[in-house]
C-alpha positions in Angstrom: 0.3 21.3 -23.4 3.7 22.2 -22.0 3.0 25.9 -22.6 -0.2 25.6 -20.6 1.6 23.9 -17.7 4.3 26.5 -17.9 1.9 29.4 -17.6 0.1 27.6 -14.7 3.4 27.0 -12.9 4.4 30.7 -13.3 1.0 31.8 -11.9 1.3 29.6 -8.9 4.9 30.6 -8.4 3.7 34.2 -8.2 1.4 33.2 -5.3 4.3 31.4 -3.6 6.8 34.2 -4.1 4.4 36.9 -2.8 3.7 34.7 0.2 7.5 34.4 0.9 7.8 38.2 0.8 5.4 38.6 3.8 6.2 35.3 5.5 2.8 33.9 4.5 3.1 30.1 5.2 2.4 27.6 2.4 3.0 23.9 2.1 3.0 23.0 -1.6 2.0 23.8 -5.1 -0.1 21.3 -7.0 -0.3 21.6 -10.8 -3.2 20.1 -12.7 -3.6 20.0 -16.5 -6.3 22.7 -16.2 -4.9 24.8 -13.3 -3.0 24.8 -10.1 -3.5 25.2 -6.4 -1.1 26.6 -3.8 -1.8 25.0 -0.4 -1.4 27.6 2.4 -0.8 26.9 6.1 -1.8 30.1 7.8 -4.3 31.1 10.5 -7.8 31.9 9.3 -7.4 35.1 11.3 -4.5 36.4 9.3 -5.0 39.9 8.1 -7.2 39.8 5.0 -4.9 42.4 3.2 -2.0 39.9 3.5 -4.2 37.2 1.9 -5.1 39.7 -0.8 -1.5 40.5 -1.4 -0.6 36.8 -1.9 -3.7 36.4 -4.2 -2.6 39.1 -6.6 0.8 37.5 -6.9 -0.5 34.9 -9.3 -2.0 37.2 -11.9 0.9 39.6 -11.5 3.5 37.0 -12.5 1.2 35.7 -15.2 0.9 39.2 -16.8 4.6 39.8 -16.4 5.3 36.6 -18.2 3.0 37.5 -21.0 4.7 41.0 -21.4 8.1 39.2 -21.5 6.8 36.9 -24.3 5.4 39.9 -26.1 8.7 41.7 -25.9 10.5 38.6 -27.2 8.0 38.2 -30.0 8.3 41.8 -31.1 12.1 41.5 -31.2 12.0 38.3 -33.2 13.0 35.9 -30.4 9.6 34.1 -30.2 7.6 32.9 -33.2 4.1 34.3 -33.9 2.7 30.8 -33.4 4.1 30.4 -29.9 3.1 34.0 -29.0 -0.5 33.5 -30.1 -0.8 30.2 -28.1 0.5 31.9 -24.9 -1.7 34.9 -25.5 -4.8 32.6 -25.8 -3.7 30.5 -22.8 -3.4 33.7 -20.7 -6.8 35.0 -21.8 -8.5 31.7 -21.0 -6.8 31.2 -17.6 -7.5 34.7 -16.4 -11.1 34.5 -17.6 -11.6 31.2 -15.9 -9.6 31.7 -12.8 -11.4 35.0 -11.9 -14.8 33.5 -12.0 -16.5 34.0 -8.6 -16.1 30.3 -7.7 -14.2 28.8 -4.7 -11.4 27.8 -4.7 -10.5 29.8 -7.8 -8.7 33.2 -7.3 -12.0 34.9 -8.2 -13.8 33.0 -5.5 -11.1 33.8 -3.0 -11.1 37.5 -3.9 -14.9 37.5 -3.5 -14.6 35.9 -0.1 -12.0 38.4 1.1 -14.2 41.3 0.0 -17.2 39.8 1.7 -15.1 39.3 4.9 -14.7 43.1 4.9 -18.5 43.6 4.8 -20.1 40.6 6.6 -19.3 38.4 9.5 -16.8 35.6 8.9 -19.5 32.9 9.0 -21.9 34.7 6.7 -19.2 35.6 4.3 -18.3 32.0 3.8 -22.0 31.0 3.3 -22.6 33.7 0.7 -19.4 32.9 -1.1 -20.4 29.2 -1.4 -23.9 30.1 -2.6 -22.6 32.5 -5.3 -20.0 29.8 -6.3 -22.7 27.2 -6.7 -24.8 29.5 -8.9 -21.8 30.4 -11.1 -20.9 26.7 -11.5 -24.5 26.0 -12.6 -24.3 28.7 -15.2 -20.9 27.3 -16.4 -22.5 23.9 -16.8 -25.5 25.1 -18.9 -23.7 27.7 -21.0 -20.3 25.9 -21.6 -21.3 22.5 -22.8 -17.9 21.3 -23.8 -16.0 18.3 -22.5 -13.3 20.5 -20.9 -16.0 22.6 -19.2 -17.7 19.5 -17.9 -14.4 18.2 -16.4 -13.7 21.6 -14.8 -17.3 21.8 -13.5 -17.1 18.4 -11.8 -13.8 19.4 -10.2 -15.3 22.6 -8.9 -18.4 20.8 -7.7 -16.2 18.5 -5.7 -14.3 21.5 -4.2 -17.6 23.2 -3.3 -18.9 20.1 -1.6 -15.7 20.0 0.5 -16.1 23.8 1.3 -19.7 23.3 2.3 -18.9 20.4 4.6 -16.1 22.4 6.2 -18.1 25.5 7.1 -18.6 24.4 10.7 -15.1 23.2 11.1 -13.6 26.4 9.6 -15.8 28.6 11.9 -14.8 26.6 15.0 -11.1 26.9 14.0 -11.6 30.6 13.4 -12.9 31.0 17.0 -10.4 28.7 18.5 -7.5 30.6 17.0 -8.8 33.8 18.6 -9.0 32.0 22.0 -5.5 30.6 21.7 -3.7 33.6 20.1 -3.3 37.3 20.6 -4.1 39.2 17.4 -3.4 42.9 17.1 -6.6 44.0 15.5 -7.0 47.8 15.3 -10.8 47.9 14.8 -13.2 47.2 17.6 -16.7 46.0 16.8 -19.6 45.7 19.2 -21.8 42.6 18.6 -24.5 40.7 20.5 -23.9 37.2 19.0 -20.7 35.3 18.7 -21.8 34.2 15.2 -21.2 37.8 14.2 -17.5 37.7 14.7 -15.8 39.5 11.8 -12.4 39.1 10.4 -9.8 41.8 11.1 -11.8 43.1 14.1 -11.6 42.8 17.8 -15.0 42.5 19.4 -17.0 43.4 22.5 -19.7 40.7 22.8 -22.7 41.5 25.0 -20.6 44.1 26.9 -17.8 41.6 27.5 -14.4 41.8 25.9 -13.9 39.1 23.2 -11.0 37.4 25.0 -12.9 37.2 28.3 -16.0 35.9 26.5 -14.0 33.2 24.7 -12.3 32.2 27.9 -15.6 31.8 29.6 -17.0 29.9 26.7 -14.1 27.4 26.4 -13.4 27.1 30.1 -16.9 25.9 30.7 -16.7 23.1 28.1 
């Protein structure tokens, strides 16, 4: 068990260290017996490539740790038993963590990629739908006690994500109203629900900032 927790801690530390490198704010790291979560405290409108950079920090550290253990094993500093356990833990964690399910890394990666294609609101909806479908397959095809516990945890997370869709979108818009973001790409849209991450918009021939000021000032 301690080896599992060690690998999980190293993975989450990778996220935290990569976040520190680019001043990506985070609050805490939570370690569970089956995984970990790094709680971030950044704007929803932060550049998606920064979020992607932090995301790959976890698996990067995990792979580096595995290579270190492999080197120690080859040179006789780690027993074969310990090496095989860590090898299996790495395989299982990477396989599980990169499933397209929010809030796993695979789900976050999926969401970031969808943000580059679809509007912010639609991206979140599609990500949740795919996450629910994947959890359903996980329940039916992995009928072990451990898989059931993980599935229940993921279902709880998805319920929270679903309930927070409206809140997240309102926060996404409010951040744009309150802050000046230096987006290089300009996108012309007709509906505010089409707001897209990493883009500045012209909405019905009105500059985004003016449109949002008119919208919030009349409330």
